[in-house]
N, C-alpha and C positions, 0 to 999 in steps of 0.2 A: 350667822350665828355670832351672839355677842362674845367677846374675848373676857378673859379674867380682868377684874377692875384694875386700872393703872392708875398710879399716882405721879402727876406733873408738879413737880416742885416749882413754885412760882419763886424767880430770884430776886422779885422787887423786895421781898422780905429778908434777903441775905444781909451780910454786913458788906456793904460797899466799899469799904476800906480795903478789904482783901477777897474781892469777888471772885478772883480764880481759884483760890484755894477753897472757898465756899461751893464752888460750882464741883470741884474734885470731890471735896467731902459728902455732898448730899447725892451726888452719883453714885460713889462706893456705898453710900447708905442703903441704896436699893430704890432710888427714884427711877421711875421708868423714863420720865420725858423731864426736860428742862423748859418751864414755860417762861418766856422771855415778854414783858409786856413793854410796849414802846408808846409811849403818850407825847403828845405835841404842844401839850398847852393851849390849844383850839378846839380840836374835836372833844376832847376832855379837858378839866381843869388842872392838869399837871404835867410838868415834863419828867422825862426820864432817860433813857439812852437811846444811842445811835447805832449806825452799822458797825462804827469803830470798835465798839464795846463787843458787841456779837463776835466781830472778827477776832479780837483780843481772848474772848472766852472759848472759843471753839476748840482750840488744842486741848483744853482741859478737861474734856468729856467726850466719851464717844456715844452717850445717850442723844435721842432725837432732839433738836432744838425745836420747840415749838412757838413760832414767833406771833405774838398777838400785836397786829398794828391798829392801835386807837389814834389814827392819824387821818387827816383830810386836807386836801384830796389825797387820795392813797395809792393812785397808780404810779407816781414816779418812784416811789419807794419800793415797788418790787423786785426789781432786778436788783438793786445794791442790797438788800436783806437776802435775797437769795445767793448773791456773790459771797456775802459776809460768813454764810453757813448755815442758815435757816433750813431745817429740814420740812418744816410745814409753815405756811404763812395763811394766817386768818385775819379777815377784812370784816368790816361792819356794813350792813345792807346800806346804812345813810352815808358812807363815806365815799361815795363816788356816784357818778351820774349813771352809769351802766354796770351794774354787777356781773352780769354774764361775761362782759368784755374783760372786766378785772379779773375774773375767775380764769378765763382762758390765758391772759397774760401771765397769771401765777403757773398755771399749766406748762406754759411754753418753757418756763426756766427748768422743769423736771421736778417741781417741787409739790407737795400735797398742798391741797386748796381747801380753806375753811371758810365759813360764814359765822359770823358772831351776832347773837341776837340780844340786843339791849332789854330789860325788864319790861318795857313798854312796848316792845316791836314783837307783832304777831307771828305765828309760825309760818302762815300762809306767805310770808315774804321768801321764805326759802324754799317753797314749793316748786316754782318755776326753773331754779337751779339745780334740783336734788340730783340730777344726771351728770354735774359737772364738779361736784365736791366730793371730799374725802372726810370731813370732819365737819360738825356743827357744835359751835360754843355756845353754851346759854349762860349768859350773864346774870347771877343770883344776886347781884350787887349793880347800884349804878356804876358806870366803870369811871376810872380816875384816881381812885386811892384805894390802898389795902386797908384793913382793919375795919370793914362795914359789917352790918348784920345780913346774913342771909335773909332773903326776901321769901317768904314760905309760898307765895303765890307761884313761884317758879316751878315748884314741885308738878303742878299741873302741866306746865309746859313740856315739862322734861318727859313726862308720861305722853303726852301726844306726840311729839317728836319720836320718842321710841316705837309709838305704832306705826307713824309715817314712814321712817326708816327700815322697818322690819317687814312693812307692805312693799316698800321698792325693791328688795332683794338685793340692794347694794350694800358693799361692806362699808360703812360709814360710821366714824367714830362719834359719838355724843358724850362731848364734853361739859363739864359745869364748873364755874369760875366764880367764886364769891364767897367769903363766909364759910369755906369748909374747913369743919374740924370734926373730931371724933364722932360727935353727934349727928351734925348733917350730912357727913359722909355718907352714913347709912340711910338716910332718908333719900339723899340724891341717888344712890345707886339702887335701891329698892324702887325707884320711880324709872330706872332704865337706864342711868349714867353709865358709859363705860370707862371715862377717864375724869379723876377728881383734881382738880388743880388747887394746891394748897400752898399757901405762904406762911404765916407765921405759924401753922399747925405743923409744918414740915421742919422751921428751922428755929424753933422754940428750944431753948436750955442749952444751946452752943453745939458744937460738932459732936460731943460725946453722946449726944441724944438725939441724935438724926436717924441712928438706925431703928430706935426704938420708936420714934416718931412716925417714920414711914411705916412700920409695921402694924403700928396701931391703926394708922388711917385706912392701910389697906384691909384689916381685920374688919374694922367697922364697915368698910364698903362690902367685903364678901359676905358679912352677915346680914346685911341691908338686901344684897342680891338673893339670898336665900330665903328671905321672908316671903310667906306665902302672899300671893296676889292680894291686895286690899288690907293687908294687915298694917301697912302704914299708917300712923297717925298724924294728923298736923301738929307741929311744934306749938306748944302755948307761947313759948319765949325762947328765943336763939340768940346766944352771947356773941359778941364780935369777935371776928378772926380775919385776919388779913387774906387778899385772894392770893 
């Protein structure tokens, strides 16, 4: 059974000059998870943070740290990020030679294991490992940068994954990352998403606005969840928003 819609605030959109304070503020504002994007400049065209930053942020929040590894090869980084304080570690299908082995390695650290699907990665890539995962992350933008437009074709992928997860009978979270705002939050939740990863939509306006930002995203997601099946319409134009 699906849980209520959860908001994962992506720290990629936070003020990096005071990152600990930002993590505390968005946690206090009601974010359910902290989403941490790790990019290597190789698998994706950008560099972000490493294990030292995750370890430094860990004391600033009791919220689950959802660490998204956009790195390749990914296996050598699993234990270091687990030790740094990750609660969940998500890897891309294409980031290593043996996905099943990678997921087993994550599980051996005691952390939740996730698989991320790029916009062009088909859902059948996750079917063989469905019994090994706790999370599926649908990338609704091409990974590597915040501030991109939500790709509407990913709504069909979310729907198909929702059906696959429900048929499995397993408690697997379905998360969506990229271009999530008040409009697309409802669309993603209507399609079947459990977790909405939001960057600029969470951190917009400074710390005084974080509670209202999170509340609006959650309300939009819950409204989308309540929409009758088939009532969702494809957006004609979707604005940019950081993941």
